[in-house]
Backbone as CSV, one residue per row, in Angstrom:
resi,resn,N_x,N_y,N_z,CA_x,CA_y,CA_z,C_x,C_y,C_z
1,UNK,18.488,-10.042,19.997,17.450,-9.129,20.250,16.374,-9.104,19.056
2,UNK,17.005,-9.263,17.931,16.106,-9.242,16.700,15.082,-10.417,16.695
3,UNK,15.514,-11.499,17.293,14.760,-12.736,17.290,13.453,-12.612,18.195
4,UNK,13.481,-11.534,19.002,12.371,-11.322,19.920,11.262,-10.506,19.227
5,UNK,11.527,-10.006,18.052,10.469,-9.202,17.351,9.487,-10.115,16.723
6,UNK,8.226,-10.014,17.045,7.177,-10.877,16.560,6.656,-10.452,15.228
7,UNK,6.014,-11.448,14.518,5.421,-11.235,13.252,3.999,-10.539,13.466
8,UNK,3.686,-9.767,12.406,2.302,-9.230,12.255,2.147,-8.824,10.803
9,UNK,0.997,-9.178,10.235,0.787,-8.677,8.846,0.671,-7.142,8.844
10,UNK,0.239,-6.562,10.035,0.180,-5.138,10.170,1.507,-4.694,10.853
11,UNK,2.586,-4.589,10.073,3.882,-4.295,10.683,4.027,-2.839,10.983
12,UNK,4.829,-2.478,11.943,5.147,-1.074,12.190,6.648,-0.768,12.057
13,UNK,7.397,-1.782,11.573,8.809,-1.585,11.216,9.129,-2.332,10.028
14,UNK,10.232,-1.909,9.346,10.807,-2.723,8.268,12.256,-3.067,8.672
15,UNK,12.734,-4.115,8.059,14.142,-4.523,8.409,15.038,-4.689,7.119
16,UNK,16.240,-4.473,7.285,17.230,-4.655,6.215,18.440,-5.304,6.749
17,UNK,19.258,-5.850,5.911,20.468,-6.545,6.345,21.719,-5.965,5.674
18,UNK,22.775,-5.845,6.443,24.086,-5.524,5.904,24.990,-6.638,6.438
19,UNK,25.233,-7.630,5.653,25.910,-8.865,6.226,24.977,-9.483,7.321
20,UNK,25.586,-9.683,8.504,24.783,-10.305,9.586,24.163,-9.184,10.508
21,UNK,24.350,-7.917,10.081,23.731,-6.829,10.844,22.356,-6.554,10.360
22,UNK,21.398,-6.672,11.265,20.032,-6.387,10.957,19.590,-4.925,11.441
23,UNK,19.016,-4.165,10.531,18.662,-2.840,10.871,17.140,-2.725,10.823
24,UNK,16.563,-2.138,11.860,15.123,-2.053,12.029,14.772,-0.574,11.933
25,UNK,13.801,-0.235,11.055,13.390,1.124,10.933,11.860,1.286,11.143
26,UNK,11.368,2.207,11.856,9.987,2.525,12.040,9.258,2.854,10.700
27,UNK,8.065,2.386,10.527,7.303,2.819,9.332,6.181,3.716,9.649
28,UNK,6.106,4.042,10.974,5.037,4.995,11.408,5.488,5.541,12.824
29,UNK,4.688,6.524,13.301,4.987,6.924,14.663,4.641,5.838,15.602
30,UNK,5.574,5.466,16.476,5.376,4.353,17.409,5.452,4.883,18.752
31,UNK,4.279,4.907,19.573,4.283,5.345,20.959,5.161,4.496,21.817
32,UNK,5.603,5.072,22.907,6.413,4.370,23.877,5.670,3.132,24.379
33,UNK,6.352,2.027,24.598,5.851,0.748,25.135,4.977,-0.014,24.058
34,UNK,5.143,0.380,22.839,4.485,-0.324,21.720,5.335,-1.470,21.229
35,UNK,4.787,-2.674,21.066,5.537,-3.791,20.559,5.939,-3.581,19.078
36,UNK,7.180,-3.807,18.763,7.659,-3.788,17.356,7.234,-5.042,16.674
37,UNK,6.811,-4.990,15.423,6.333,-6.126,14.722,6.733,-5.928,13.193
38,UNK,7.162,-7.031,12.600,7.401,-6.930,11.190,7.000,-8.345,10.558
39,UNK,7.048,-8.338,9.264,6.623,-9.529,8.549,7.714,-10.660,8.521
40,UNK,7.346,-11.791,8.980,8.254,-13.033,8.746,8.028,-13.460,7.305
41,UNK,6.864,-13.247,6.686,6.548,-13.583,5.416,5.657,-12.406,4.809
42,UNK,5.943,-12.002,3.620,5.273,-10.867,3.029,3.738,-11.267,3.078
43,UNK,2.885,-10.424,3.591,1.459,-10.725,3.720,0.783,-10.511,2.298
44,UNK,-0.175,-11.407,2.078,-0.873,-11.282,0.727,-2.332,-10.928,0.933
45,UNK,-2.814,-11.021,2.201,-4.274,-10.843,2.381,-5.050,-12.119,2.349
46,UNK,-4.457,-13.202,1.926,-4.999,-14.534,1.838,-4.757,-15.264,3.133
47,UNK,-5.734,-15.491,3.931,-5.524,-16.026,5.251,-4.849,-17.448,5.242
48,UNK,-5.389,-18.346,4.409,-4.855,-19.707,4.384,-3.388,-19.682,3.829
49,UNK,-3.123,-18.814,2.903,-1.717,-18.781,2.428,-0.817,-18.261,3.427
50,UNK,-1.326,-17.205,4.207,-0.443,-16.610,5.247,-0.119,-17.606,6.346
51,UNK,-1.108,-18.333,6.803,-0.954,-19.264,7.913,-0.051,-20.420,7.506
52,UNK,-0.269,-20.860,6.242,0.673,-21.963,5.767,2.041,-21.495,5.689
53,UNK,2.283,-20.227,5.298,3.649,-19.706,5.255,4.347,-19.477,6.540
54,UNK,3.515,-19.475,7.623,4.093,-19.285,8.995,4.275,-20.560,9.778
55,UNK,3.930,-21.699,9.076,3.978,-23.008,9.829,5.424,-23.276,10.310
56,UNK,6.389,-22.881,9.495,7.791,-23.079,9.865,8.188,-22.638,11.227
57,UNK,7.453,-21.453,11.581,7.755,-20.854,12.918,6.832,-21.417,13.965
58,UNK,5.876,-22.253,13.663,5.110,-22.882,14.682,4.062,-21.997,15.366
59,UNK,3.504,-21.047,14.659,2.430,-20.213,15.226,1.521,-19.793,14.141
60,UNK,0.328,-19.250,14.499,-0.652,-18.651,13.565,-0.709,-17.154,13.902
61,UNK,-0.810,-16.419,12.859,-1.003,-14.893,13.014,-2.346,-14.547,13.499
62,UNK,-2.376,-13.662,14.528,-3.739,-13.235,14.953,-3.814,-11.727,14.894
63,UNK,-3.229,-11.164,13.865,-3.321,-9.675,13.689,-4.807,-9.377,13.218
64,UNK,-5.144,-8.113,13.201,-6.447,-7.718,12.892,-6.891,-8.192,11.496
65,UNK,-5.976,-8.297,10.531,-6.335,-8.736,9.201,-6.650,-10.252,9.282
66,UNK,-5.860,-10.989,9.951,-6.206,-12.541,10.011,-7.420,-12.735,10.898
67,UNK,-7.577,-12.074,11.944,-8.814,-12.300,12.787,-10.054,-11.871,11.987
68,UNK,-9.976,-10.823,11.163,-11.055,-10.346,10.340,-11.484,-11.544,9.378
69,UNK,-10.460,-12.200,8.767,-10.721,-13.306,7.802,-11.387,-14.404,8.550
70,UNK,-10.912,-14.782,9.796,-11.567,-15.764,10.534,-13.108,-15.488,10.860
71,UNK,-13.354,-14.174,11.093,-14.713,-13.753,11.482,-15.632,-13.413,10.186
72,UNK,-15.017,-13.515,9.023,-15.779,-13.212,7.805,-16.476,-14.479,7.382
73,UNK,-17.837,-14.500,7.044,-18.520,-15.681,6.611,-17.824,-16.319,5.444
74,UNK,-17.829,-17.630,5.401,-17.101,-18.432,4.392,-17.679,-18.082,3.007
75,UNK,-18.961,-17.840,3.011,-19.666,-17.560,1.703,-19.044,-16.269,1.069
76,UNK,-18.823,-15.295,1.995,-18.273,-14.045,1.525,-16.870,-14.086,1.129
77,UNK,-16.092,-14.948,1.850,-14.720,-15.182,1.476,-14.596,-15.906,0.128
78,UNK,-15.520,-16.839,-0.123,-15.524,-17.518,-1.414,-15.797,-16.583,-2.536
79,UNK,-16.834,-15.687,-2.277,-17.162,-14.656,-3.351,-15.938,-13.742,-3.606
80,UNK,-15.205,-13.310,-2.571,-14.074,-12.484,-2.706,-13.018,-13.254,-3.516
81,UNK,-12.759,-14.485,-3.182,-11.812,-15.264,-3.897,-12.136,-15.440,-5.468
82,UNK,-13.402,-15.650,-5.659,-13.830,-15.771,-7.112,-13.615,-14.430,-7.871
83,UNK,-14.026,-13.329,-7.171,-13.820,-12.034,-7.820,-12.376,-11.738,-8.015
84,UNK,-11.513,-12.094,-7.109,-10.108,-11.796,-7.264,-9.550,-12.612,-8.440
85,UNK,-10.031,-13.853,-8.569,-9.598,-14.635,-9.674,-10.032,-13.965,-10.986
86,UNK,-11.312,-13.525,-11.071,-11.791,-12.792,-12.269,-10.916,-11.609,-12.580
87,UNK,-10.589,-10.893,-11.468,-9.794,-9.643,-11.652,-8.420,-9.931,-12.211
88,UNK,-7.793,-11.028,-11.629,-6.499,-11.412,-12.172,-6.514,-11.760,-13.559
89,UNK,-7.517,-12.446,-14.014,-7.615,-12.769,-15.452,-7.821,-11.535,-16.346
90,UNK,-8.573,-10.580,-15.785,-8.822,-9.275,-16.486,-7.493,-8.491,-16.638
91,UNK,-6.748,-8.440,-15.610,-5.478,-7.729,-15.556,-4.353,-8.401,-16.313
92,UNK,-4.421,-9.711,-16.571,-3.470,-10.439,-17.264,-3.772,-10.467,-18.798
93,UNK,-4.835,-9.919,-19.191,-5.269,-9.984,-20.598,-4.266,-9.124,-21.420
94,UNK,-4.193,-9.376,-22.724,-3.300,-8.660,-23.599,-3.755,-7.210,-23.648
95,UNK,-5.039,-7.006,-23.745,-5.587,-5.631,-23.752,-6.530,-5.492,-22.561
96,UNK,-6.043,-4.893,-21.551,-6.791,-4.815,-20.307,-7.969,-3.905,-20.321
97,UNK,-9.115,-4.462,-19.977,-10.404,-3.685,-19.884,-10.348,-3.012,-18.494
98,UNK,-9.933,-1.809,-18.484,-9.779,-1.104,-17.167,-11.102,-0.857,-16.507
99,UNK,-12.136,-0.632,-17.343,-13.446,-0.305,-16.736,-13.966,-1.625,-16.062
100,UNK,-13.746,-2.794,-16.660,-14.160,-4.062,-16.095,-13.333,-4.311,-14.755
101,UNK,-12.048,-4.019,-14.774,-11.218,-4.260,-13.646,-11.639,-3.343,-12.494
102,UNK,-12.037,-2.131,-12.814,-12.508,-1.260,-11.677,-13.849,-1.728,-11.127
103,UNK,-14.764,-2.276,-12.018,-16.002,-2.829,-11.552,-15.681,-4.048,-10.677
104,UNK,-14.746,-4.869,-11.026,-14.374,-6.019,-10.186,-13.861,-5.573,-8.810
105,UNK,-13.047,-4.568,-8.856,-12.487,-4.000,-7.599,-13.556,-3.460,-6.649
106,UNK,-14.470,-2.758,-7.278,-15.649,-2.227,-6.448,-16.432,-3.361,-5.847
107,UNK,-16.618,-4.465,-6.613,-17.387,-5.575,-6.076,-16.584,-6.237,-4.953
108,UNK,-15.310,-6.357,-5.145,-14.419,-6.985,-4.121,-14.500,-6.181,-2.817
109,UNK,-14.454,-4.838,-2.954,-14.559,-3.938,-1.795,-15.760,-4.182,-0.942
110,UNK,-16.799,-4.590,-1.607,-18.101,-4.817,-0.918,-18.083,-6.058,-0.053
111,UNK,-16.993,-6.892,-0.266,-16.914,-8.146,0.555,-16.134,-7.900,1.978
112,UNK,-15.735,-6.637,2.107,-14.992,-6.297,3.338,-15.976,-5.645,4.347
113,UNK,-15.925,-5.956,5.591,-16.808,-5.395,6.582,-16.275,-4.092,7.265
114,UNK,-14.994,-3.938,7.266,-14.474,-2.788,7.972,-13.630,-1.918,7.016
115,UNK,-13.602,-0.608,7.258,-12.821,0.265,6.422,-11.366,-0.047,6.479
116,UNK,-10.663,0.209,5.308,-9.199,-0.268,5.311,-8.327,0.462,6.295
117,UNK,-8.669,1.646,6.839,-7.815,2.287,7.817,-7.998,1.525,9.187
118,UNK,-8.951,0.586,9.303,-9.101,-0.200,10.508,-8.550,-1.616,10.214
119,UNK,-8.881,-2.145,9.062,-8.371,-3.507,8.619,-7.949,-3.362,7.217
120,UNK,-6.640,-3.209,6.914,-6.105,-3.100,5.609,-6.468,-4.161,4.715
121,UNK,-6.614,-3.904,3.444,-6.984,-4.806,2.366,-5.842,-5.150,1.486
122,UNK,-4.975,-6.003,2.007,-3.677,-6.232,1.336,-3.812,-6.852,-0.044
123,UNK,-4.850,-7.594,-0.285,-5.006,-8.297,-1.543,-5.346,-7.212,-2.725
124,UNK,-5.646,-6.008,-2.369,-6.016,-5.044,-3.379,-4.960,-4.123,-3.778
125,UNK,-3.841,-4.124,-3.103,-2.746,-3.101,-3.351,-2.152,-3.328,-4.792
126,UNK,-1.876,-4.572,-5.122,-1.236,-4.865,-6.417,-2.220,-4.613,-7.580
127,UNK,-3.472,-5.004,-7.478,-4.379,-4.690,-8.576,-4.587,-3.177,-8.865
128,UNK,-4.748,-2.442,-7.761,-4.806,-0.978,-7.986,-3.577,-0.360,-8.500
129,UNK,-2.436,-0.952,-8.029,-1.129,-0.404,-8.532,-1.004,-0.705,-10.022
130,UNK,-1.484,-1.844,-10.462,-1.451,-2.242,-11.897,-2.291,-1.227,-12.687
131,UNK,-3.472,-0.910,-12.175,-4.247,0.019,-12.886,-3.604,1.414,-12.920
132,UNK,-3.024,1.773,-11.796,-2.315,3.164,-11.769,-1.293,3.177,-12.923
133,UNK,-0.552,2.126,-13.064,0.560,2.041,-14.075,-0.105,2.130,-15.460
134,UNK,-1.126,1.453,-15.712,-1.849,1.395,-16.974,-2.312,2.806,-17.305
135,UNK,-2.997,3.471,-16.370,-3.488,4.776,-16.594,-2.414,5.760,-16.806
136,UNK,-1.214,5.559,-16.171,-0.065,6.481,-16.363,0.404,6.299,-17.804
137,UNK,0.423,5.088,-18.319,0.828,4.897,-19.729,-0.117,5.505,-20.690
138,UNK,-1.414,5.557,-20.292,-2.443,6.239,-21.095,-2.554,7.773,-20.847
139,UNK,-1.746,8.293,-19.991,-1.697,9.713,-19.683,-3.007,10.229,-19.126
140,UNK,-3.699,9.312,-18.359,-4.980,9.639,-17.731,-4.662,9.974,-16.338
141,UNK,-4.377,11.320,-16.046,-3.925,11.728,-14.758,-4.939,11.530,-13.628
142,UNK,-6.216,11.856,-13.996,-7.244,11.700,-12.960,-7.392,10.269,-12.396
143,UNK,-7.260,9.238,-13.310,-7.398,7.937,-12.877,-6.092,7.436,-12.238
144,UNK,-4.969,7.941,-12.769,-3.720,7.646,-12.123,-3.747,8.043,-10.599
145,UNK,-4.240,9.235,-10.329,-4.297,9.705,-8.968,-5.304,8.909,-8.165
146,UNK,-6.465,8.648,-8.722,-7.463,7.876,-8.037,-6.945,6.431,-7.635
147,UNK,-6.321,5.791,-8.590,-5.822,4.415,-8.328,-4.646,4.418,-7.335
148,UNK,-3.810,5.447,-7.473,-2.626,5.481,-6.490,-3.153,5.685,-5.104
149,UNK,-4.101,6.555,-4.964,-4.700,6.764,-3.672,-5.393,5.602,-3.159
150,UNK,-6.018,4.787,-4.019,-6.695,3.573,-3.637,-5.694,2.537,-3.081
151,UNK,-4.419,2.471,-3.708,-3.383,1.593,-3.189,-3.090,1.946,-1.710
152,UNK,-2.822,3.295,-1.531,-2.457,3.788,-0.214,-3.658,3.512,0.719
153,UNK,-4.874,3.774,0.306,-6.090,3.597,1.105,-6.132,2.073,1.591
154,UNK,-5.935,1.204,0.597,-5.989,-0.306,0.883,-4.973,-0.676,1.951
155,UNK,-3.866,0.052,2.087,-2.861,-0.256,3.067,-3.068,0.514,4.355
156,UNK,-4.151,1.178,4.469,-4.509,1.692,5.845,-4.096,3.297,5.890
157,UNK,-3.600,3.881,4.846,-3.216,5.313,4.896,-4.485,6.080,4.852
158,UNK,-4.406,7.209,5.569,-5.418,8.284,5.421,-4.741,9.624,4.997
159,UNK,-5.051,10.044,3.790,-4.321,11.219,3.230,-5.312,12.332,2.961
160,UNK,-5.182,13.411,3.544,-6.114,14.577,3.377,-5.686,15.515,2.185
161,UNK,-6.724,16.120,1.598,-6.413,17.129,0.608,-5.666,16.579,-0.636
162,UNK,-5.910,15.293,-0.951,-5.089,14.722,-2.011,-5.839,14.645,-3.414
163,UNK,-7.192,14.615,-3.354,-7.896,14.397,-4.587,-8.058,15.745,-5.383
164,UNK,-8.140,15.547,-6.682,-8.404,16.679,-7.609,-9.967,16.834,-7.841
165,UNK,-10.442,18.054,-7.938,-9.703,19.278,-7.798,-9.330,19.533,-6.249
166,UNK,-8.253,20.129,-6.069,-7.710,20.356,-4.680,-8.494,21.483,-4.003
167,UNK,-8.986,21.200,-2.848,-9.711,22.166,-2.097,-8.757,23.315,-1.571
168,UNK,-9.115,24.559,-1.710,-8.236,25.654,-1.271,-8.288,25.717,0.268
169,UNK,-9.197,25.157,0.913,-9.271,25.200,2.428,-8.730,24.004,3.114
170,UNK,-8.355,22.976,2.364,-7.837,21.743,3.011,-6.358,21.575,2.755
171,UNK,-5.558,21.204,3.788,-4.187,21.104,3.684,-3.847,19.626,3.389
172,UNK,-2.891,19.489,2.347,-2.441,18.155,2.001,-1.563,17.568,3.017
173,UNK,-1.741,16.234,3.298,-0.823,15.667,4.334,-1.255,14.229,4.659
174,UNK,-0.360,13.406,5.245,-0.718,12.061,5.686,-1.305,12.281,7.086
175,UNK,-2.511,11.879,7.206,-3.232,11.895,8.547,-2.938,10.598,9.374
176,UNK,-2.803,9.503,8.616,-2.551,8.275,9.318,-1.579,7.402,8.332
177,UNK,-0.458,6.885,8.836,0.407,6.122,8.148,-0.140,4.632,8.078
178,UNK,-0.056,4.054,6.908,-0.490,2.688,6.884,0.657,1.760,6.754
179,UNK,0.357,0.525,6.170,1.399,-0.544,6.140,2.336,-0.101,4.960
180,UNK,3.613,-0.154,5.203,4.657,0.244,4.199,4.784,-0.881,3.146
181,UNK,3.799,-1.081,2.316,3.919,-2.139,1.306,4.907,-1.834,0.241
182,UNK,5.101,-2.780,-0.649,6.076,-2.644,-1.702,5.704,-1.651,-2.767
183,UNK,4.409,-1.283,-2.869,3.975,-0.380,-3.873,3.936,1.117,-3.411
184,UNK,4.184,1.347,-2.166,4.010,2.682,-1.656,4.919,3.685,-2.305
185,UNK,6.167,3.439,-2.531,7.057,4.390,-3.131,6.638,4.735,-4.520
186,UNK,6.269,3.732,-5.306,5.733,3.923,-6.646,4.481,4.869,-6.691
187,UNK,3.604,4.688,-5.708,2.472,5.476,-5.706,2.818,6.973,-5.440
188,UNK,3.824,7.243,-4.620,4.222,8.618,-4.397,4.851,9.207,-5.657
189,UNK,5.473,8.396,-6.424,5.986,8.909,-7.797,4.802,9.268,-8.662
190,UNK,3.676,8.479,-8.663,2.492,8.811,-9.487,1.900,10.127,-8.968
191,UNK,1.806,10.224,-7.641,1.292,11.495,-7.046,2.062,12.747,-7.445
192,UNK,3.396,12.578,-7.413,4.315,13.679,-7.766,3.958,14.061,-9.275
193,UNK,3.888,13.106,-10.120,3.708,13.386,-11.575,2.371,14.151,-11.784
194,UNK,1.328,13.704,-11.136,-0.018,14.260,-11.325,0.037,15.730,-10.781
195,UNK,0.577,15.898,-9.557,0.592,17.256,-8.934,1.444,18.184,-9.712
196,UNK,2.502,17.668,-10.349,3.396,18.505,-11.126,2.648,19.201,-12.213
197,UNK,1.661,18.479,-12.795,0.931,18.996,-13.920,-0.361,19.739,-13.568
198,UNK,-1.019,19.266,-12.442,-2.321,19.830,-12.130,-2.485,20.537,-10.716
199,UNK,-1.482,20.318,-9.856,-1.511,20.980,-8.596,-0.065,21.261,-8.104
200,UNK,0.677,22.107,-8.855,2.095,22.296,-8.644,2.396,22.782,-7.137
201,UNK,1.381,23.442,-6.505,1.633,23.892,-5.192,1.689,22.756,-4.165
202,UNK,1.341,21.561,-4.578,1.370,20.375,-3.658,2.690,19.593,-3.932
203,UNK,3.437,19.942,-4.986,4.658,19.239,-5.352,5.604,19.125,-4.163
204,UNK,5.848,20.214,-3.518,6.874,20.149,-2.472,6.432,19.296,-1.333
205,UNK,5.169,19.309,-0.905,4.736,18.422,0.163,4.792,16.911,-0.240
206,UNK,4.336,16.676,-1.564,4.513,15.297,-2.002,5.878,14.835,-2.011
207,UNK,6.872,15.724,-2.482,8.237,15.270,-2.503,8.808,15.038,-1.129
208,UNK,8.329,15.788,-0.132,8.821,15.610,1.265,8.348,14.232,1.749
209,UNK,7.092,13.870,1.517,6.583,12.604,1.922,7.230,11.475,1.169
210,UNK,7.453,11.663,-0.150,8.190,10.705,-1.008,9.609,10.455,-0.386
211,UNK,10.252,11.510,-0.051,11.611,11.377,0.487,11.591,10.564,1.800
212,UNK,10.547,10.828,2.629,10.435,10.093,3.891,10.169,8.598,3.656
213,UNK,9.251,8.294,2.707,8.994,6.956,2.347,10.287,6.266,1.858
214,UNK,11.065,6.999,1.083,12.325,6.430,0.498,13.280,6.086,1.731
215,UNK,13.323,6.985,2.696,14.190,6.841,3.778,13.782,5.670,4.717
216,UNK,12.452,5.465,4.874,12.003,4.371,5.576,12.363,3.082,4.876
217,UNK,12.248,3.020,3.553,12.508,1.822,2.870,13.984,1.435,2.727
218,UNK,14.899,2.486,2.493,16.272,2.258,2.191,17.189,2.740,3.310
219,UNK,16.711,3.387,4.296,17.603,3.803,5.429,18.330,5.082,5.236
220,UNK,18.189,5.720,4.087,18.914,7.007,3.894,18.133,7.749,2.768
221,UNK,18.367,9.067,2.795,17.665,9.837,1.693,18.616,10.712,0.911
222,UNK,19.901,10.462,1.068,20.997,11.167,0.406,20.853,10.859,-1.156
223,UNK,20.462,9.680,-1.551,20.407,9.320,-2.938,18.995,9.496,-3.479
224,UNK,18.066,10.079,-2.772,16.699,10.251,-3.175,16.621,11.042,-4.440
225,UNK,17.257,12.201,-4.557,17.127,13.047,-5.698,17.858,12.414,-6.880
226,UNK,18.857,11.642,-6.689,19.544,10.876,-7.788,18.698,9.931,-8.423
227,UNK,17.904,9.161,-7.515,17.014,8.195,-8.015,15.680,8.701,-8.460
228,UNK,15.143,9.622,-7.742,13.814,10.176,-7.966,13.857,11.683,-8.096
229,UNK,14.728,12.201,-8.974,14.832,13.577,-9.192,13.723,14.085,-9.974
230,UNK,13.559,15.445,-10.046,12.426,15.992,-10.714,12.305,15.570,-12.165
231,UNK,13.471,15.416,-12.791,13.442,14.987,-14.218,12.795,13.616,-14.401
232,UNK,12.891,12.755,-13.357,12.352,11.441,-13.456,10.824,11.398,-13.188
233,UNK,10.341,12.480,-12.609,8.886,12.619,-12.200,8.112,13.215,-13.310
234,UNK,8.655,14.235,-13.910,7.932,15.136,-14.822,8.390,14.971,-16.212
235,UNK,7.507,14.675,-17.155,7.786,14.579,-18.589,8.372,15.915,-19.084
């Protein structure tokens, strides 16, 4: 049965193995009669790299992300690739110029035609996550929050009431679940840290969502507090 599940860069399930037992878990609300899809190869957002990685299975991915790459002018794709190369060099420097990295990211965002909640921008999750970590080390809570939300945004999440200062009339919550990328759990940890200091009334909601993300990724939430207890979130 598992062999019948097709690949898509925009997956709606994750899988795990216990010996030869494969466990499939939903990563979002899945309406009845919706096809289940997961990654045969971790998507990078690079179309050529993705298709080459799928040659072994004898097909090409035609998800919204891959189709968007096909329909994007070559000149724009080349500019995106050049900017991503510059960004990588900036983030790999001994002393990262965060302002330059953010300028690069804003320029890269301009090479996309559709909003990320329609066509996720997978190539941006790791750079934004790297900046979130750097700002966390610098104790810059405002930028930690901004970059963490950018990671989730690039994966297609829509989160309401998350930005500081928190609006008293808007409720915090996930309006749309995006791709459950490898950085998602870490971003919820960052959100928890920031809210603990600047919006403690959101801490409970952030923890609940973090616990759900943990359960999606690991199949259980019994060990959540042991791994991500309050003492691990708050200095």
